[in-house]
C-alpha positions in Angstrom: 0.0 0.0 0.0 2.9 2.4 0.9 4.6 1.8 -2.4 1.4 2.4 -4.3 1.0 5.7 -2.6 4.6 6.6 -3.1 4.5 5.7 -6.8 1.2 7.8 -7.2 2.7 10.7 -5.6 5.8 10.6 -7.7 3.8 10.5 -10.9 1.5 13.4 -9.9 4.4 15.5 -8.9 6.3 14.8 -12.1 3.2 15.5 -14.1 2.5 18.8 -12.4 6.2 19.8 -12.7 6.1 19.0 -16.5 2.8 20.7 -17.1 3.9 23.9 -15.5 7.3 24.1 -17.1 7.2 27.3 -19.5 10.6 26.0 -21.1 8.8 23.0 -22.4 6.1 24.7 -24.1 8.3 27.3 -25.5 10.8 24.8 -27.0 8.0 22.7 -28.4 6.3 25.9 -30.1 9.8 27.0 -31.4 10.4 23.6 -33.1 6.9 23.4 -34.4 7.1 26.9 -35.7 10.2 26.2 -37.6 9.1 23.0 -39.3 5.5 24.1 -40.3 5.2 25.1 -44.0 3.7 28.6 -44.1 0.2 29.1 -45.8 0.7 30.9 -49.1 -2.0 33.4 -48.7 -1.0 34.3 -45.2 2.7 34.7 -46.2 1.5 37.2 -48.8 -0.5 39.2 -46.3 2.3 39.5 -43.8 4.5 41.2 -46.3 2.1 44.3 -46.0 2.5 47.0 -43.5 0.3 45.8 -40.6 -0.4 49.3 -39.2 -3.3 51.1 -40.7 -3.3 54.1 -38.4 -3.4 56.6 -41.3 -6.5 54.9 -42.6 -8.1 54.8 -39.0 -7.4 58.7 -38.8 -10.7 59.4 -40.7 -12.5 57.4 -38.0 -11.6 59.8 -35.4 -14.1 62.4 -36.5 -17.3 62.5 -34.3 -20.3 61.0 -36.0 -18.2 58.6 -38.1 -19.5 55.1 -38.0 -17.1 52.9 -36.2 -17.2 49.6 -34.4 -17.1 51.1 -31.0 -20.2 53.3 -32.0 -22.1 50.1 -33.2 -25.7 50.3 -32.0 -26.7 47.9 -29.4 -30.4 47.6 -30.7 -30.9 43.9 -31.2 -32.0 44.4 -34.8 -28.7 46.1 -35.5 -26.6 43.5 -33.6 -28.4 40.7 -35.5 -27.9 42.4 -38.9 -24.2 42.9 -38.2 -23.9 39.3 -37.3 -25.7 37.9 -40.2 -23.5 39.9 -42.6 -20.4 38.9 -40.8 -21.4 35.2 -41.0 -22.0 35.6 -44.8 -18.5 37.3 -45.3 -16.6 34.9 -43.2 -18.3 31.8 -44.9 -16.7 32.8 -48.3 -13.3 31.0 -48.0 -12.1 32.7 -51.3 -11.8 36.1 -49.5 -8.6 37.1 -48.0 -8.1 37.5 -44.3 -8.3 41.3 -44.7 -11.7 40.8 -46.4 -12.9 38.6 -43.6 -11.9 41.3 -41.1 -13.8 44.4 -42.8 -15.6 46.5 -40.3 -19.3 46.1 -40.5 -21.1 48.7 -38.5 -24.9 48.7 -38.4 -26.7 51.9 -37.0 -30.6 52.0 -37.3 -30.6 49.5 -40.1 -27.9 51.3 -42.2 -24.7 49.4 -42.6 -21.3 50.9 -43.2 -18.5 48.7 -44.6 -14.9 49.9 -44.0 -11.4 48.4 -44.2 -8.8 47.3 -46.7 -9.4 44.3 -49.0 -7.0 42.7 -51.8 -9.1 43.5 -54.8 -12.1 45.2 -56.4 -13.6 41.7 -56.7 -13.5 41.3 -52.9 -14.9 44.7 -52.2 -17.8 44.1 -54.7 -18.4 40.5 -53.1 -18.7 41.9 -49.6 -20.9 44.8 -50.7 -23.3 42.3 -52.5 -23.5 40.1 -49.5 -24.3 43.0 -47.3 -26.8 44.4 -49.7 -28.6 41.0 -50.1 -29.1 41.1 -46.3 -29.7 44.7 -45.4 -31.0 46.1 -48.8 -28.9 48.0 -51.4 -30.0 51.5 -50.2 -29.0 50.6 -46.7 -25.3 49.8 -47.4 -22.6 52.4 -47.5 -19.4 51.0 -48.9 -16.2 52.6 -47.6 -14.0 49.7 -48.3 -10.5 50.4 -49.6 -8.7 48.3 -52.2 -5.1 47.7 -51.2 -3.4 44.9 -53.2 
């Protein structure tokens, strides 16, 4: 009985020491990161400048629709969510296109952000228009190849 308890204690102590070791998880992730082949589309997107502070400057003006000014009315939240689901479900779109800002205020939808092509811009606008109505969509998406 004593040996069973001792063996169990040693196993638990060893397992907890290994699980809590930050070096073990860091070294594993470095090895995995070095051996994984990069995704071709993601490799392209990381070449671009990730900062978009200049683009976001226009959003600092009062009254400009931004994500932090998104309406909390249930109808606007549902509208935004439905458009977002539609955009994200299209796997042919780039990561930038999937991350376009969709802001609904009183049924009016504003689309903002950078995309890779005019085709992506049109695709997102069509998806939003089919859900919210053409007259309720304002497209401010920028094409940045």
